[in-house]
TORTI-249008 format. One record per residue (C-alpha): residue in one letter; x, y, z. Coordinates in steps of 0.001 Angstrom, whole numbers, padded with zeros to 6 digits, always signed. Each point is the difference from the previous one (the first is absolute). Example, Ala and Ser with C-alpha at 12.3 -4.5 7.8 and 13.67 -1.06 7.14 Angstrom:
BEGIN
A+012300-004500+007800/S+001370+003440-000660/
END
This chain:
BEGIN
M+130561+115580+115375/I-003073+001396+001740/A+000466+003389-001685/L+000362-001761-003362/A-003154-002033+000633/L-001967+003164+000859/S+001288+001670-003170/F-001219-002965-002058/A-003326+000165+001844/V-000447+003599-001155/L+000603-001162-003574/I-002602-002735+000494/G-002487+002687+001004/V+000959+002194-002939/S-000635-002871-002427/L-003352-000695+001675/G-000990+003651-000353/L+001113+000147-003628/L-001331-003344-001187/G-002812-000695+002459/G+001470-003372+000967/G+002863-002415-000352/G+002517+001690+002265/S-000750-002140+003029/I+001279-003044-001911/L+003503+001236+000879/T-000572+000014+003765/V+000972-003654+000525/P+003316+000272-001933/I+000889+003165+001933/L-000728-001584+003376/K+001738-003248-000939/Y+003100+001146-001871/V+000546+003548+001300/V-001125-000306+003619/G+000828-003715+000291/Q-003309-001209+001415/E-000996-003660-000084/A-002379-000827-002870/H-003128-000563+002110/V+000557+003273+001879/A+000526+001871-003286/V-003206-001430-001499/A-002043+000824+003118/S+001403+003538+000122/S-000708+000485-003702/L-003665-000814+000599/F-000227+002767+002577/V+001564+002500-002422/V-002358-001069-002796/G-003023+000323+002285/A+000981+003438+001299/T+000851+001447-003415/S-003232-001402-001475/L-002063+001650+002730/F+001815+003288-000575/A-000561-000181-003763/L-003673-000896+000565/I-000833+003401+001522/P-000082+002135-003187/H-001929-002706-001869/A-002576-000170+002780/R-000394+003784+000019/A-000560-000079-003762/G-002664-002720+000318/R+002091-002617-001804/V-000414-002738+002624/R-002853-002545-000070/W-000022-000898+003681/K-002349-003006-000114/T+001917-001713-002781/G+003318+000851+001632/F-001020-001415+003370/V-001364-003231-001530/F+003147-000550-002087/G+002194+001206+002852/A-001608-002302+002572/A+000679-003056-002161/S+003525+001245-000653/M+000576+000414+003727/V-000866-003655+000595/G+002439-001110-002698/A+002719+002410+001119/Y-000252-000889+003685/G+000011-003738-000739/A+002990+000327-002345/G+001794+002125+002586/R-000424-002733+002584/V+001248-002651-002437/A+002993+002075-001186/K+001981-000797+003155/L+000123-003653-001141/I+001699+000934-003282/A+003785+000208-000200/P+001330+003575-000336/E+001679-000780-003328/I-003230-001329-001522/L-001937+002984+001316/L+002445+002403-001646/V-000066-001937-003272/L-003806+000244-000012/F+000289+003717+000669/A+002521+000427-002842/I-002421-001749-002358/M-002708+002406+001171/M+002371+002882-000764/V+000496-001186-003574/V-003744-000505-000527/T-000702+003487+001379/A+002681+001494-002246/I-001485-001684-003076/A-003403+001444+000903/M+001561+003458+000272/L+001900-000361-003293/R-003169-001001-001812/G-001587+003221+001192/K-003667+000609+000669/K-001849-002206-002436/Q-003654+000593-000688/I-002063-002315+002163/K-003490-000922-001146/E-002370+001216+002662/S-002961-002028+001168/E-003201+000979-001804/S-002281-000776+002935/H+002076+001899+002588/E-001168-002585+002515/M+002477-001456+002453/R+000523-003738-000521/V+000293-000814+003676/P+001138-003672-000193/L+002754+000820-002514/V+001008+003117+001937/L+000366-002062+003176/L+002050-002668-001809/E+002256+002558-001668/G+000382+001849+003293/L+001167-003152+001759/A+002543-000659-002756/V+001545+003470-000208/G-000069+000292+003781/G+001949-003234+000229/V+002653+001335-002387/T+000323+003213+001997/G+000175-001709+003381/L+002584-002492-001196/V+002551+002197-001762/G-000741+003485+001342/A-000894+001718-003286/G-003175+002007-000519/G-001005-001552-003323/G-001998+003023-001127/F+000396-001064-003628/L-002145-003042+000866/V-002616+001890+002007/V-000901+002769-002466/P-001005-002308-002908/A-001972-002203+002410/L-001949+003013+001274/V-000779+001053-003574/I-000953-003420-001362/L-001526-001663+003060/G-001027+003024+002035/G-001547+001908-002888/L+001894+003207+000792/P+001180+002680-002426/M+003796+000111-000272/S+000426+003269+001915/V-002106-001297+002887/A+001774-003381-000072/V+003375+001705+000481/G-001222+001870+003070/T-001839-003026+001408/S+003060-002204-000494/L+001887+002120+002534/L-002602-000886+002648/V+000416-003686-000860/L+003808+000262+000073/A-000062+001638+003429/M-002380-002605+001453/K+001850-003045-001260/S+003461+001396+000743/F-000805+000677+003641/A-001658-003431+000262/G+003113-001626-001454/F+002137+001973+002437/A-002151-001280+002878/G+000573-003542-001239/H+003777+000487-000038/V+000536+002112+003091/S-000432-002749+002593/A+002927-001950-001490/V+002516+002836-000473/T+001553+002825+001976/I-000709+003375-001580/D+002454+002881+000279/W-002727+002596+000498/P+002164+003159-000015/L+001557-001047-003304/L-003323-001106-001496/L-001783+003211+000964/G+002941+002031-001302/I-000088-001751-003384/T-003785+000322-000181/G+000180+003713+000823/A+002734+000568-002579/A-002075-001808-002654/L-003056+002136+000813/V+002030+003206-000224/G+001458-001132-003319/S-003468-000760-001361/V-001043+003624+000580/F+002927+001272-002074/G-000657-002640-002623/A-003659+000994-000299/K+000992+003654-000496/A+002453-000973-002739/A-002468-002317-001741/G-001066+002663-002482/V+003568+000907-000917/V+001751-003358-000503/P-001065-002105-003043/Q-001754-002925+001711/E+000287-002487-002860/K+003772+000410-000184/L+000321-000149+003774/R-002159-003118+000178/R+002241-001795-002481/V+003207+001019+001774/F-001381-001071+003360/G-001362-003259-001457/W+003369-000949-001455/F+001692+000923+003282/V-002308-002393+001848/V+000863-002728-002537/V+003715+000484+000691/M-000623-000111+003756/G-002003-003191-000441/V+002877-001588-001925/F+002390+000945+002797/M-002255-001547+002652/L-000468-003202-002008/A+003759-000290-000559/Q+000530+000473+003723/E-002688-002272+001379/V-000520-002885-002470/P+003470-001498+000690/R-000690+000254+003747/I-002991-002301-000413/F+002391-002718-001160/G+002456+000740+002806/E+002732+001426-002217/P-000128+003814+000085/W+001933+001748-002724/P+002714+002568+000794/I-001316+003537-000393/E+001959+000436-003251/I-002328-002381-001886/P-003295+001743+000926/A+001723+003321-000711/A+001107-001206-003444/L-003475-001358-000821/T-001559+003269+001136/L+002422+001947-002206/L-000872-002254-002940/A-003708+000525+000663/T+000600+003761+000077/V+001733-000116-003392/V-002873-002037-001464/V-002502+002473+001465/V+001815+002978-001540/V+000077-001703-003421/L-003703-000927+000184/E-000967+003520+001034/K+002026+001512-002852/L-001767-002336-002441/H-003361+000995+001473/N+000818+003703-000331/H+001217-000522-003582/R-003222-001814-000969/A-002122+002634+001735/A+001854+002792-001824/A-000364-001832-003321/A-003723-000524+000590/T-000450+003666+000901/G+001864+001090-003128/L-002070-002336-002168/G-003207+001307+001526/Q+001018+003604-000633/G+000960-000863-003547/V-003353-001615-000697/S-001915+002882+001582/G+001955+002428-002171/V-001014-001702-003278/T-002629+001920-001953/P-002339-001704-002449/
END
C-alpha cells in the first residue's frame, strides 16, 4: 500500500506541474482510502503536502518577478489566522463530517477547473483593499485549515480583484499565500494527531519529483484537455467519498458495492457529458471555419 501511495503521490506532482494546481486535492483520499489513515491525520498531512509543493512551485515565479511580496504577506497573514483557528477546531468535528466537507470541496474545485480560466476583471486602481483582503484571507484560510485543501481557485481571483494584481502576478503570489496558510493549518492540526513523518515526507518528496516531470511536459500535453479530464476525475472521486461518508454520518454505512456502483454511474455520466462537450466544441469549430471561409 505504501508503494501504491507513493506512486499516486508522483501523479499528484505531475498534475501540479502540468496544470499549476489542483493535484493536492487528491492527497486526502490517497491517505484515507489507500494508506488507511484516520480522517484528521489525512487532512493534517495533506496540509503539509500542499504547503511544501506550493513553496517549491513558488521558486520559479519569484525568480521571474511574478510575486508581490507585500500583498502576499498581508493576505497570507490573515489566512494563517483563519487556517490555524480552523485547524484547532477541526478536532471537534466528526471524521465523517470532515470527509464530507472535503468531498464537497473536491467537487467545487473540479467545477472551477472544468470552467477553465475565465477572464477576471482587474482592479483599475491597482491599490490593495486591505480590509477586504484581510476578511477574504480569514475566510479562505478557514476553509484550508478545516478540510486540508489549498483553495488556490479562491485565492487568485481575490488577489486580482481585491489586491489589484495582474493575473500573472496573482498566480505567483497565490503560491506564497497557499504555503503560509497550509503550514498554519498544519500547525493547528498537529497537536491533536500523530503524524507518520517517514510516510509524509516520502509522499511529499514523490509529489515534488512528479511536479518537475509535469512542468517539463507542460508544453507537450494539451492543458485544456488535461484540465477537463482531471476535473472530471476529481468529480468522480468526490462522488465516491460522499457515497462512503454520508451514510456513516447517520450511523448506517453502506456496503462497498453501493459506493462502487454510484461511482461507476458517475463515471458513465461523466463520459457522456464529455462526449457531448467535445461534439459541441467540434461543431462550433466547424461552424467558425465555415463562416471564415465565406467570401463576400
